[in-house]
C-alpha atoms as a printed R data frame, in Angstrom:
    type eleno elety resid chain resno        x      y       z
1   ATOM     1    CA   MET     A     1 -113.894 55.271  35.354
2   ATOM     2    CA   ILE     A     2 -115.649 52.243  36.773
3   ATOM     3    CA   LYS     A     3 -114.337 52.915  40.223
4   ATOM     4    CA   ARG     A     4 -115.771 56.528  40.188
5   ATOM     5    CA   ALA     A     5 -119.013 55.290  38.803
6   ATOM     6    CA   CYS     A     6 -119.287 52.906  41.765
7   ATOM     7    CA   ILE     A     7 -118.532 55.534  44.241
8   ATOM     8    CA   TYR     A     8 -121.093 57.778  42.553
9   ATOM     9    CA   MET     A     9 -123.684 54.996  42.811
10  ATOM    10    CA   ALA     A    10 -122.833 54.332  46.343
11  ATOM    11    CA   ALA     A    11 -123.127 58.037  47.216
12  ATOM    12    CA   VAL     A    12 -126.684 58.118  45.489
13  ATOM    13    CA   LEU     A    13 -127.775 55.100  47.418
14  ATOM    14    CA   LEU     A    14 -126.362 56.583  50.694
15  ATOM    15    CA   THR     A    15 -128.244 59.871  50.045
16  ATOM    16    CA   LEU     A    16 -131.426 57.912  49.183
17  ATOM    17    CA   TYR     A    17 -131.086 55.967  52.439
18  ATOM    18    CA   CYS     A    18 -130.628 59.047  54.413
19  ATOM    19    CA   PHE     A    19 -133.634 60.691  52.572
20  ATOM    20    CA   PHE     A    20 -136.101 58.056  53.837
21  ATOM    21    CA   LEU     A    21 -134.360 57.987  57.288
22  ATOM    22    CA   TYR     A    22 -134.377 61.740  57.827
23  ATOM    23    CA   GLU     A    23 -136.833 64.505  56.707
24  ATOM    24    CA   ASP     A    24 -134.241 67.047  55.770
25  ATOM    25    CA   GLU     A    25 -134.496 69.570  53.057
26  ATOM    26    CA   ILE     A    26 -130.670 69.467  52.609
27  ATOM    27    CA   VAL     A    27 -130.579 65.844  52.167
28  ATOM    28    CA   ALA     A    28 -133.483 66.027  49.574
29  ATOM    29    CA   ALA     A    29 -131.671 68.840  47.606
30  ATOM    30    CA   MET     A    30 -128.514 66.532  47.553
31  ATOM    31    CA   LEU     A    31 -130.542 63.618  46.196
32  ATOM    32    CA   VAL     A    32 -132.079 65.812  43.453
33  ATOM    33    CA   ALA     A    33 -128.741 67.162  42.448
34  ATOM    34    CA   GLU     A    34 -127.073 63.590  42.412
35  ATOM    35    CA   LEU     A    35 -129.980 62.242  40.197
36  ATOM    36    CA   ILE     A    36 -130.115 65.119  37.709
37  ATOM    37    CA   TYR     A    37 -126.250 65.111  37.436
38  ATOM    38    CA   PHE     A    38 -126.125 62.088  35.142
39  ATOM    39    CA   PRO     A    39 -128.368 63.368  32.327
40  ATOM    40    CA   LEU     A    40 -126.815 66.709  32.712
41  ATOM    41    CA   ALA     A    41 -123.403 65.326  32.343
42  ATOM    42    CA   PHE     A    42 -124.329 63.076  29.372
43  ATOM    43    CA   GLY     A    43 -125.888 66.189  27.504
44  ATOM    44    CA   TYR     A    44 -122.763 68.186  28.269
45  ATOM    45    CA   LEU     A    45 -120.525 65.455  26.703
46  ATOM    46    CA   MET     A    46 -122.792 65.160  23.648
47  ATOM    47    CA   LEU     A    47 -122.587 69.004  22.984
48  ATOM    48    CA   GLN     A    48 -118.816 69.210  23.906
49  ATOM    49    CA   LYS     A    49 -117.605 66.538  21.531
50  ATOM    50    CA   ARG     A    50 -118.892 68.503  18.606
51  ATOM    51    CA   LYS     A    51 -116.689 71.427  19.607
52  ATOM    52    CA   ILE     A    52 -113.443 69.610  19.984
53  ATOM    53    CA   ILE     A    53 -110.761 68.813  17.302
54  ATOM    54    CA   VAL     A    54 -107.983 66.610  18.051
55  ATOM    55    CA   GLY     A    55 -105.087 65.832  15.789
56  ATOM    56    CA   LEU     A    56 -101.316 65.247  15.275
57  ATOM    57    CA   ASP     A    57  -99.052 67.999  14.172
58  ATOM    58    CA   ASP     A    58  -96.231 67.330  11.457
59  ATOM    59    CA   VAL     A    59  -93.375 65.349  12.684
60  ATOM    60    CA   LEU     A    60  -89.904 64.880  11.554
61  ATOM    61    CA   PRO     A    61  -90.010 62.855   8.354
62  ATOM    62    CA   ILE     A    62  -86.612 61.218   8.934
63  ATOM    63    CA   ALA     A    63  -84.767 60.553  12.217
64  ATOM    64    CA   GLU     A    64  -81.769 58.501  13.380
65  ATOM    65    CA   LYS     A    65  -81.910 55.464  15.773
66  ATOM    66    CA   ASN     A    66  -82.235 56.433  19.305
67  ATOM    67    CA   GLN     A    67  -82.935 59.987  18.581
68  ATOM    68    CA   GLU     A    68  -85.808 61.921  20.445
69  ATOM    69    CA   ILE     A    69  -88.588 62.349  18.092
70  ATOM    70    CA   PRO     A    70  -91.158 65.129  19.379
71  ATOM    71    CA   VAL     A    71  -94.746 64.204  18.606
72  ATOM    72    CA   ARG     A    72  -97.215 67.135  19.091
73  ATOM    73    CA   LEU     A    73 -100.753 66.581  19.876
74  ATOM    74    CA   SER     A    74 -103.121 69.387  19.405
75  ATOM    75    CA   MET     A    75 -106.530 69.612  21.164
76  ATOM    76    CA   LYS     A    76 -108.612 72.657  20.193
77  ATOM    77    CA   ASN     A    77 -111.832 73.516  22.171
78  ATOM    78    CA   ALA     A    78 -114.186 75.660  20.078
79  ATOM    79    CA   SER     A    79 -116.681 75.900  22.784
80  ATOM    80    CA   SER     A    80 -117.000 79.323  24.532
81  ATOM    81    CA   TRP     A    81 -118.103 78.178  27.928
82  ATOM    82    CA   ALA     A    82 -116.881 74.770  29.065
83  ATOM    83    CA   VAL     A    83 -113.597 73.246  29.909
84  ATOM    84    CA   ALA     A    84 -112.738 69.886  28.204
85  ATOM    85    CA   ARG     A    85 -111.097 66.932  29.993
86  ATOM    86    CA   TYR     A    86 -109.607 64.364  27.713
87  ATOM    87    CA   ARG     A    87 -107.452 61.176  27.399
88  ATOM    88    CA   ILE     A    88 -105.728 60.180  24.087
89  ATOM    89    CA   GLU     A    89 -104.372 56.900  23.193
90  ATOM    90    CA   LEU     A    90 -101.633 56.615  20.476
91  ATOM    91    CA   SER     A    91 -100.097 53.594  18.809
92  ATOM    92    CA   VAL     A    92  -96.600 53.467  17.317
93  ATOM    93    CA   GLU     A    93  -95.847 50.595  15.000
94  ATOM    94    CA   ASN     A    94  -92.734 49.823  13.013
95  ATOM    95    CA   GLU     A    95  -93.880 48.649   9.701
96  ATOM    96    CA   PHE     A    96  -90.857 46.345   8.960
97  ATOM    97    CA   THR     A    97  -90.150 44.852  12.249
98  ATOM    98    CA   GLY     A    98  -93.791 44.672  13.488
99  ATOM    99    CA   GLU     A    99  -92.815 46.113  16.794
100 ATOM   100    CA   ALA     A   100  -95.677 48.114  18.322
101 ATOM   101    CA   PHE     A   101  -96.375 50.020  21.586
102 ATOM   102    CA   ARG     A   102  -98.942 52.432  22.853
103 ATOM   103    CA   HIS     A   103  -98.864 55.849  24.875
104 ATOM   104    CA   GLU     A   104 -101.459 57.660  26.704
105 ATOM   105    CA   VAL     A   105 -101.852 61.494  27.232
106 ATOM   106    CA   SER     A   106 -104.378 63.241  29.310
107 ATOM   107    CA   GLY     A   107 -105.132 66.755  30.231
108 ATOM   108    CA   THR     A   108 -107.641 69.716  29.986
109 ATOM   109    CA   VAL     A   109 -108.198 72.477  27.511
110 ATOM   110    CA   LYS     A   110 -109.945 75.718  28.337
111 ATOM   111    CA   ALA     A   111 -112.864 77.211  26.419
112 ATOM   112    CA   GLY     A   112 -111.788 78.779  23.147
113 ATOM   113    CA   GLN     A   113 -108.175 77.695  23.434
114 ATOM   114    CA   GLU     A   114 -105.923 75.147  21.840
115 ATOM   115    CA   GLU     A   115 -103.514 72.957  23.960
116 ATOM   116    CA   LYS     A   116 -100.311 71.375  22.678
117 ATOM   117    CA   GLU     A   117  -98.960 68.226  24.233
118 ATOM   118    CA   VAL     A   118  -95.517 66.969  23.406
119 ATOM   119    CA   LEU     A   119  -94.674 63.392  23.460
120 ATOM   120    CA   LEU     A   120  -90.942 62.267  23.139
121 ATOM   121    CA   LEU     A   121  -90.603 58.960  21.213
122 ATOM   122    CA   ARG     A   122  -87.347 56.987  20.731
123 ATOM   123    CA   SER     A   123  -86.768 53.996  18.531
124 ATOM   124    CA   SER     A   124  -83.795 51.647  18.701
125 ATOM   125    CA   ARG     A   125  -84.932 49.731  15.444
126 ATOM   126    CA   CYS     A   126  -84.649 51.153  11.875
127 ATOM   127    CA   GLY     A   127  -87.781 51.110   9.560
128 ATOM   128    CA   ASN     A   128  -90.861 53.237   9.063
129 ATOM   129    CA   LEU     A   129  -92.762 54.207  12.154
130 ATOM   130    CA   ILE     A   130  -96.404 54.787  11.980
131 ATOM   131    CA   ILE     A   131  -97.898 57.095  14.591
132 ATOM   132    CA   ARG     A   132 -101.777 56.925  14.909
133 ATOM   133    CA   LEU     A   133 -104.323 58.534  17.029
134 ATOM   134    CA   GLU     A   134 -106.301 55.405  18.152
135 ATOM   135    CA   LYS     A   135 -108.610 56.723  20.632
136 ATOM   136    CA   CYS     A   136 -109.739 59.941  22.321
137 ATOM   137    CA   TRP     A   137 -112.250 60.203  25.166
138 ATOM   138    CA   LEU     A   138 -113.900 63.308  26.574
139 ATOM   139    CA   TYR     A   139 -114.909 63.191  30.482
140 ATOM   140    CA   ASP     A   140 -117.275 64.963  32.520
141 ATOM   141    CA   SER     A   141 -116.009 67.144  35.399
142 ATOM   142    CA   LEU     A   142 -116.055 64.260  37.933
143 ATOM   143    CA   GLY     A   143 -114.610 61.682  35.340
144 ATOM   144    CA   ILE     A   144 -117.625 59.397  35.716
145 ATOM   145    CA   LEU     A   145 -118.968 59.492  32.149
146 ATOM   146    CA   ARG     A   146 -116.931 59.621  28.892
147 ATOM   147    CA   ALA     A   147 -117.700 60.111  25.241
148 ATOM   148    CA   ALA     A   148 -115.543 58.782  22.475
149 ATOM   149    CA   LEU     A   149 -114.216 61.377  20.175
150 ATOM   150    CA   LEU     A   150 -112.049 58.896  18.276
151 ATOM   151    CA   ASN     A   151 -112.468 55.173  18.424
152 ATOM   152    CA   GLY     A   152 -110.786 52.437  16.404
153 ATOM   153    CA   ARG     A   153 -109.193 55.050  13.876
154 ATOM   154    CA   ARG     A   154 -112.713 56.370  12.966
155 ATOM   155    CA   ALA     A   155 -113.786 59.901  13.807
156 ATOM   156    CA   ALA     A   156 -116.904 60.111  15.771
157 ATOM   157    CA   PHE     A   157 -118.100 63.064  13.749
158 ATOM   158    CA   ARG     A   158 -117.456 62.208  10.164
159 ATOM   159    CA   ARG     A   159 -119.686 65.054   8.732
160 ATOM   160    CA   ARG     A   160 -117.502 67.803  10.041
161 ATOM   161    CA   ARG     A   161 -115.382 69.554   7.346
162 ATOM   162    CA   GLU     A   162 -112.619 70.467   9.682
163 ATOM   163    CA   MET     A   163 -110.799 67.131  10.467
164 ATOM   164    CA   ALA     A   164 -107.241 66.981  11.945
165 ATOM   165    CA   VAL     A   165 -104.528 64.687  10.863
166 ATOM   166    CA   GLN     A   166 -104.757 61.440  12.685
167 ATOM   167    CA   ARG     A   167 -101.712 59.556  11.231
168 ATOM   168    CA   GLN     A   168  -97.999 60.569  10.911
169 ATOM   169    CA   SER     A   169  -94.880 58.523   9.728
170 ATOM   170    CA   VAL     A   170  -91.285 58.815  10.610
171 ATOM   171    CA   GLY     A   171  -88.391 56.931   8.806
172 ATOM   172    CA   ILE     A   172  -85.794 55.684  11.318
173 ATOM   173    CA   LEU     A   173  -82.488 55.406   9.223
174 ATOM   174    CA   PRO     A   174  -80.177 52.623   9.814
175 ATOM   175    CA   ASP     A   175  -76.551 53.168  11.091
176 ATOM   176    CA   CYS     A   176  -73.776 52.442   8.691
177 ATOM   177    CA   HIS     A   177  -70.871 50.181  10.046
178 ATOM   178    CA   LEU     A   178  -67.648 49.587   8.240
179 ATOM   179    CA   ILE     A   179  -67.428 45.898   7.479
180 ATOM   180    CA   PRO     A   180  -64.188 44.225   6.335
181 ATOM   181    CA   VAL     A   181  -64.522 43.703   2.657
182 ATOM   182    CA   GLU     A   182  -62.046 41.740   0.366
183 ATOM   183    CA   VAL     A   183  -62.464 42.602  -3.267
184 ATOM   184    CA   THR     A   184  -60.961 39.824  -5.378
185 ATOM   185    CA   ARG     A   185  -58.994 40.353  -8.566
186 ATOM   186    CA   ARG     A   186  -61.793 38.795 -10.529
187 ATOM   187    CA   THR     A   187  -64.122 41.654  -9.331
188 ATOM   188    CA   ARG     A   188  -61.544 44.286 -10.031
189 ATOM   189    CA   GLU     A   189  -61.016 43.245 -13.426
190 ATOM   190    CA   PHE     A   190  -64.512 42.218 -14.342
191 ATOM   191    CA   PRO     A   191  -65.637 43.861 -17.614
192 ATOM   192    CA   ALA     A   192  -68.580 46.108 -17.233
193 ATOM   193    CA   ASP     A   193  -70.109 48.925 -19.311
194 ATOM   194    CA   ALA     A   194  -70.592 52.217 -17.710
195 ATOM   195    CA   ASP     A   195  -71.017 56.018 -18.294
196 ATOM   196    CA   GLU     A   196  -68.851 56.865 -15.239
197 ATOM   197    CA   TYR     A   197  -65.097 56.425 -15.077
198 ATOM   198    CA   SER     A   198  -62.571 56.136 -12.315
199 ATOM   199    CA   GLU     A   199  -60.816 59.312 -11.167
200 ATOM   200    CA   ARG     A   200  -58.158 57.474  -9.268
201 ATOM   201    CA   GLU     A   201  -56.800 54.809 -11.547
202 ATOM   202    CA   SER     A   202  -56.467 54.022 -15.353
203 ATOM   203    CA   GLY     A   203  -57.937 51.295 -17.273
204 ATOM   204    CA   ASP     A   204  -58.112 49.676 -20.649
205 ATOM   205    CA   ASP     A   205  -61.026 51.671 -22.230
206 ATOM   206    CA   PRO     A   206  -59.605 53.560 -25.161
207 ATOM   207    CA   SER     A   207  -62.763 55.661 -25.510
208 ATOM   208    CA   GLU     A   208  -61.938 57.527 -22.316
209 ATOM   209    CA   THR     A   209  -58.793 59.440 -21.361
210 ATOM   210    CA   TYR     A   210  -57.643 59.107 -17.639
211 ATOM   211    CA   GLN     A   211  -54.613 61.362 -17.979
212 ATOM   212    CA   ILE     A   212  -51.653 62.646 -20.099
213 ATOM   213    CA   ARG     A   213  -48.185 61.855 -18.730
214 ATOM   214    CA   ALA     A   214  -44.625 61.726 -19.892
215 ATOM   215    CA   TYR     A   215  -43.617 58.646 -21.914
216 ATOM   216    CA   ARG     A   216  -41.940 55.641 -20.225
217 ATOM   217    CA   GLU     A   217  -39.827 52.777 -21.713
218 ATOM   218    CA   GLN     A   218  -42.557 50.154 -21.005
219 ATOM   219    CA   ASP     A   219  -45.352 52.156 -22.789
220 ATOM   220    CA   SER     A   220  -46.730 51.231 -26.043
221 ATOM   221    CA   ILE     A   221  -46.071 53.235 -29.084
222 ATOM   222    CA   HIS     A   222  -49.755 53.278 -29.853
223 ATOM   223    CA   ASP     A   223  -50.539 55.107 -26.665
224 ATOM   224    CA   ILE     A   224  -48.454 58.282 -27.705
225 ATOM   225    CA   HIS     A   225  -50.385 61.375 -27.976
226 ATOM   226    CA   TRP     A   226  -48.617 62.772 -31.168
227 ATOM   227    CA   LYS     A   227  -50.358 66.181 -31.225
228 ATOM   228    CA   LEU     A   228  -49.610 67.195 -27.763
229 ATOM   229    CA   SER     A   229  -46.146 65.585 -27.977
230 ATOM   230    CA   ALA     A   230  -45.281 67.888 -30.952
231 ATOM   231    CA   LYS     A   231  -46.396 71.011 -28.959
232 ATOM   232    CA   ALA     A   232  -44.678 70.049 -25.790
233 ATOM   233    CA   ASP     A   233  -41.541 68.974 -27.628
234 ATOM   234    CA   GLU     A   234  -41.548 65.771 -25.703
235 ATOM   235    CA   LEU     A   235  -43.267 62.202 -25.839
236 ATOM   236    CA   LEU     A   236  -46.476 62.267 -23.938
237 ATOM   237    CA   VAL     A   237  -48.654 59.169 -23.450
238 ATOM   238    CA   LYS     A   238  -52.445 58.981 -23.152
239 ATOM   239    CA   GLU     A   239  -53.645 56.699 -20.400
240 ATOM   240    CA   HIS     A   240  -57.105 54.991 -20.899
241 ATOM   241    CA   GLY     A   241  -59.926 55.284 -18.544
242 ATOM   242    CA   ARG     A   242  -61.359 52.611 -16.298
243 ATOM   243    CA   PRO     A   243  -65.117 52.266 -16.576
244 ATOM   244    CA   LEU     A   244  -66.918 52.022 -13.147
245 ATOM   245    CA   GLY     A   245  -69.527 49.426 -14.069
246 ATOM   246    CA   CYS     A   246  -71.750 47.537 -11.439
247 ATOM   247    CA   VAL     A   247  -69.842 44.427 -10.816
248 ATOM   248    CA   VAL     A   248  -71.540 43.406  -7.598
249 ATOM   249    CA   LEU     A   249  -75.259 42.650  -7.013
250 ATOM   250    CA   LEU     A   250  -76.584 43.035  -3.628
251 ATOM   251    CA   TRP     A   251  -80.115 41.467  -3.490
252 ATOM   252    CA   LEU     A   252  -82.257 42.164  -0.508
253 ATOM   253    CA   ASN     A   253  -84.424 39.096  -0.324
254 ATOM   254    CA   LEU     A   254  -87.252 39.981   2.177
255 ATOM   255    CA   GLU     A   255  -89.436 36.846   1.643
256 ATOM   256    CA   LYS     A   256  -91.486 36.306   4.791
257 ATOM   257    CA   LYS     A   257  -90.709 32.742   6.279
258 ATOM   258    CA   PRO     A   258  -93.449 30.263   6.912
259 ATOM   259    CA   GLY     A   259  -95.098 30.866  10.252
260 ATOM   260    CA   GLN     A   260  -93.242 34.025  10.831
261 ATOM   261    CA   ARG     A   261  -95.063 36.376  13.280
262 ATOM   262    CA   ARG     A   262  -93.206 39.192  14.834
263 ATOM   263    CA   THR     A   263  -96.094 40.473  16.906
264 ATOM   264    CA   ARG     A   264  -95.964 37.704  19.491
265 ATOM   265    CA   ARG     A   265  -94.435 38.798  22.911
266 ATOM   266    CA   ASN     A   266  -92.017 36.016  23.306
267 ATOM   267    CA   LYS     A   267  -88.145 35.671  23.318
268 ATOM   268    CA   ASP     A   268  -88.045 34.306  19.768
269 ATOM   269    CA   SER     A   269  -90.208 37.194  18.530
270 ATOM   270    CA   ARG     A   270  -87.899 39.833  20.100
271 ATOM   271    CA   LYS     A   271  -84.940 38.134  18.611
272 ATOM   272    CA   GLU     A   272  -86.697 38.269  15.135
273 ATOM   273    CA   LYS     A   273  -87.296 41.899  15.605
274 ATOM   274    CA   ARG     A   274  -83.622 42.575  16.242
275 ATOM   275    CA   ILE     A   275  -82.623 40.466  13.143
276 ATOM   276    CA   ALA     A   276  -85.209 42.365  11.058
277 ATOM   277    CA   SER     A   277  -83.853 45.673  11.922
278 ATOM   278    CA   GLY     A   278  -80.290 44.392  11.519
279 ATOM   279    CA   VAL     A   279  -81.111 43.224   7.947
280 ATOM   280    CA   LEU     A   280  -81.721 46.753   6.877
281 ATOM   281    CA   GLU     A   281  -78.597 48.043   8.818
282 ATOM   282    CA   THR     A   282  -76.451 45.134   7.281
283 ATOM   283    CA   ALA     A   283  -77.639 46.135   3.780
284 ATOM   284    CA   ALA     A   284  -76.771 49.653   4.282
285 ATOM   285    CA   SER     A   285  -73.345 48.719   6.006
286 ATOM   286    CA   ILE     A   286  -72.429 46.359   3.107
287 ATOM   287    CA   SER     A   287  -73.083 49.143   0.523
288 ATOM   288    CA   PHE     A   288  -71.138 51.635   2.619
289 ATOM   289    CA   SER     A   289  -68.209 49.233   2.952
290 ATOM   290    CA   LEU     A   290  -68.138 48.455  -0.754
291 ATOM   291    CA   VAL     A   291  -68.096 52.160  -1.570
292 ATOM   292    CA   GLU     A   292  -65.188 52.457   0.901
293 ATOM   293    CA   ALA     A   293  -63.436 49.686  -1.005
294 ATOM   294    CA   GLU     A   294  -64.174 51.545  -4.314
295 ATOM   295    CA   CYS     A   295  -66.377 48.700  -5.580
296 ATOM   296    CA   VAL     A   296  -69.229 49.916  -7.718
297 ATOM   297    CA   HIS     A   297  -72.330 47.784  -7.126
298 ATOM   298    CA   MET     A   298  -75.965 47.585  -7.484
299 ATOM   299    CA   ALA     A   299  -78.582 47.189  -4.679
300 ATOM   300    CA   ALA     A   300  -81.990 45.781  -5.575
301 ATOM   301    CA   TRP     A   301  -85.234 44.911  -3.688
302 ATOM   302    CA   TYR     A   302  -88.817 44.080  -4.281
303 ATOM   303    CA   GLU     A   303  -91.196 47.007  -3.888
304 ATOM   304    CA   LYS     A   304  -94.399 45.553  -2.476
305 ATOM   305    CA   ALA     A   305  -96.497 48.554  -2.925
306 ATOM   306    CA   ASN     A   306  -95.917 48.872  -6.797
307 ATOM   307    CA   GLN     A   307  -95.051 45.172  -7.280
308 ATOM   308    CA   ARG     A   308  -91.827 45.851  -8.965
309 ATOM   309    CA   ILE     A   309  -88.032 45.246  -8.547
310 ATOM   310    CA   CYS     A   310  -86.100 48.457  -7.636
311 ATOM   311    CA   LYS     A   311  -82.503 48.968  -8.539
312 ATOM   312    CA   LYS     A   312  -80.035 51.413  -7.288
313 ATOM   313    CA   ARG     A   313  -76.564 51.836  -8.744
314 ATOM   314    CA   ILE     A   314  -74.030 52.886  -5.981
315 ATOM   315    CA   SER     A   315  -70.723 54.316  -6.616
316 ATOM   316    CA   ARG     A   316  -70.484 57.270  -4.050
317 ATOM   317    CA   MET     A   317  -71.468 57.943  -0.552
318 ATOM   318    CA   GLU     A   318  -74.530 60.080  -1.597
319 ATOM   319    CA   HIS     A   319  -75.848 57.011  -3.302
320 ATOM   320    CA   VAL     A   320  -75.644 55.051   0.081
321 ATOM   321    CA   TYR     A   321  -77.556 57.910   1.837
322 ATOM   322    CA   GLU     A   322  -80.238 57.828  -0.957
323 ATOM   323    CA   LEU     A   323  -80.393 53.896  -0.534
324 ATOM   324    CA   MET     A   324  -80.859 54.167   3.305
325 ATOM   325    CA   ASN     A   325  -83.806 56.603   2.722
326 ATOM   326    CA   ARG     A   326  -85.501 54.060   0.453
327 ATOM   327    CA   LEU     A   327  -84.728 51.023   2.443
328 ATOM   328    CA   ILE     A   328  -86.617 52.226   5.528
329 ATOM   329    CA   PHE     A   329  -89.980 51.918   3.509
330 ATOM   330    CA   VAL     A   330  -89.425 48.340   2.254
331 ATOM   331    CA   GLU     A   331  -91.797 45.521   3.300
332 ATOM   332    CA   GLU     A   332  -91.607 41.849   3.554
333 ATOM   333    CA   TYR     A   333  -93.639 39.745   0.991
334 ATOM   334    CA   ASP     A   334  -94.955 36.205   0.712
335 ATOM   335    CA   ASN     A   335  -95.433 36.043  -3.100
336 ATOM   336    CA   ALA     A   336  -92.135 34.381  -3.593
337 ATOM   337    CA   ASP     A   337  -92.764 32.908  -6.948
338 ATOM   338    CA   GLU     A   338  -94.035 36.100  -8.400
339 ATOM   339    CA   VAL     A   339  -91.040 38.020  -7.046
340 ATOM   340    CA   GLU     A   340  -88.708 35.442  -8.463
341 ATOM   341    CA   ALA     A   341  -90.246 35.839 -12.006
342 ATOM   342    CA   LEU     A   342  -89.749 39.695 -11.685
343 ATOM   343    CA   TYR     A   343  -86.234 39.164 -10.570
344 ATOM   344    CA   GLU     A   344  -85.293 37.053 -13.575
345 ATOM   345    CA   GLU     A   345  -86.938 39.495 -15.874
346 ATOM   346    CA   ALA     A   346  -85.273 42.464 -14.271
347 ATOM   347    CA   PHE     A   347  -81.792 41.084 -14.505
348 ATOM   348    CA   CYS     A   348  -82.023 39.218 -17.834
349 ATOM   349    CA   GLY     A   349  -78.806 39.471 -19.692
350 ATOM   350    CA   GLU     A   350  -76.925 41.342 -16.933
351 ATOM   351    CA   LEU     A   351  -73.865 39.691 -15.602
352 ATOM   352    CA   PHE     A   352  -72.068 40.431 -12.213
353 ATOM   353    CA   SER     A   353  -68.865 39.200 -10.845
354 ATOM   354    CA   THR     A   354  -70.470 38.523  -7.493
355 ATOM   355    CA   ASN     A   355  -74.219 37.817  -6.500
356 ATOM   356    CA   ALA     A   356  -74.781 38.641  -2.798
357 ATOM   357    CA   GLU     A   357  -78.140 37.874  -1.339
358 ATOM   358    CA   LEU     A   358  -79.238 39.196   2.104
359 ATOM   359    CA   CYS     A   359  -82.244 37.322   3.501
360 ATOM   360    CA   SER     A   360  -84.773 38.454   6.000
361 ATOM   361    CA   ASP     A   361  -83.556 36.013   8.639
362 ATOM   362    CA   GLY     A   362  -80.125 37.566   8.544
363 ATOM   363    CA   THR     A   363  -78.409 34.966   6.212
364 ATOM   364    CA   LEU     A   364  -75.865 36.219   3.712
365 ATOM   365    CA   LEU     A   365  -75.449 34.129   0.611
366 ATOM   366    CA   ILE     A   366  -72.784 34.564  -1.978
367 ATOM   367    CA   HIS     A   367  -73.587 32.833  -5.364
368 ATOM   368    CA   GLY     A   368  -76.278 31.002  -3.410
369 ATOM   369    CA   GLU     A   369  -73.951 29.628  -0.911
370 ATOM   370    CA   LYS     A   370  -74.238 30.690   2.766
371 ATOM   371    CA   ARG     A   371  -71.307 32.665   3.921
372 ATOM   372    CA   CYS     A   372  -72.439 34.136   7.226
373 ATOM   373    CA   VAL     A   373  -75.447 35.196   9.469
374 ATOM   374    CA   VAL     A   374  -76.021 38.448  11.175
375 ATOM   375    CA   PRO     A   375  -74.330 37.830  14.533
376 ATOM   376    CA   LEU     A   376  -76.338 38.910  17.506
377 ATOM   377    CA   ASP     A   377  -74.637 39.527  20.832
378 ATOM   378    CA   GLU     A   378  -77.464 39.858  23.298
379 ATOM   379    CA   GLU     A   379  -79.335 43.212  22.309
380 ATOM   380    CA   LYS     A   380  -76.552 44.453  19.647
381 ATOM   381    CA   ILE     A   381  -75.076 43.140  16.544
382 ATOM   382    CA   ALA     A   382  -71.539 42.097  16.656
383 ATOM   383    CA   TRP     A   383  -70.308 43.995  13.619
384 ATOM   384    CA   GLU     A   384  -66.707 42.935  14.223
385 ATOM   385    CA   GLU     A   385  -67.624 39.359  13.405
386 ATOM   386    CA   MET     A   386  -69.017 40.432   9.972
387 ATOM   387    CA   TYR     A   387  -66.997 39.930   6.806
388 ATOM   388    CA   LEU     A   388  -67.602 40.047   3.122
389 ATOM   389    CA   ILE     A   389  -65.434 38.557   0.142
390 ATOM   390    CA   VAL     A   390  -66.716 39.624  -3.402
């Protein structure tokens, strides 16, 4: 715009020079036209911006990593006589990793019509993406003057009743990777109360029956089902159920480290962003792997918006998907003392065979002892190097 304004001023000065040098009606008419163009263009923009409505259409609420996300911009021109030239600036920010970038879209919309611009976004990091309309400018026909329709997330015309959406969010789901998990005998036999029982193996809970089968020599006489044995005319034994209680706790510790800033554009910051995204992906992968190993567990994290500890009991794959949908909206926190007090209150009196803690820097702790760190191999996480013993 500055370049075009300089060209415009140079043209006016040249025409003015020719006006004094030559007595020509055409040169005089050109000078008058050039001088009155500025106020006419300014008045045109002031009238035109009252007739324009710009906004974001609904986007996919949930998407996968590296999936194309269509973002539709709508520009409605309510004017009946003028064509509008515009330029829109959007910002896209990952609330968890702090990763942010901008996009620009420009075009024209005819009088009385509505134009749709489609912008394809793609994210390689999981988390909650916030898409905002940051700025929108209207230009005159020569592109010399401009008027701000949106500037700094504020509408230039707040009094209008009809206001389009200027903010959308997209949750980018983490991928689930199968991590080698060793479930120890202590965890397998850890006593835990539960309302759900195993469908694959028997246990020692007499309040629940796993199955009825034929009597074997090593069976106890107290386990014989006498009524059914009398009807079947053979000895039948009642196997007890195995309660599926939460025996492993996966605590997602997202305490923000001192001096941690992920918005800086340096090598360390990029590494922190990869680790931040990898933490959510590691949490989902650990939960997925524990379910595959038939280990019922509980995932827990601090919800910053409501200032509470959230718990999620996980025993099936559906629970893992529900956990993934909730993890993409978690945030880091810096009130560690308050969170620690809430943690102790939330788990007061609850016992687990294994307490696993996944920190925001990628460190995995088992009973407070460091076991491993999320291994980074250039731009990717080396999942084959991950392991877990519970």
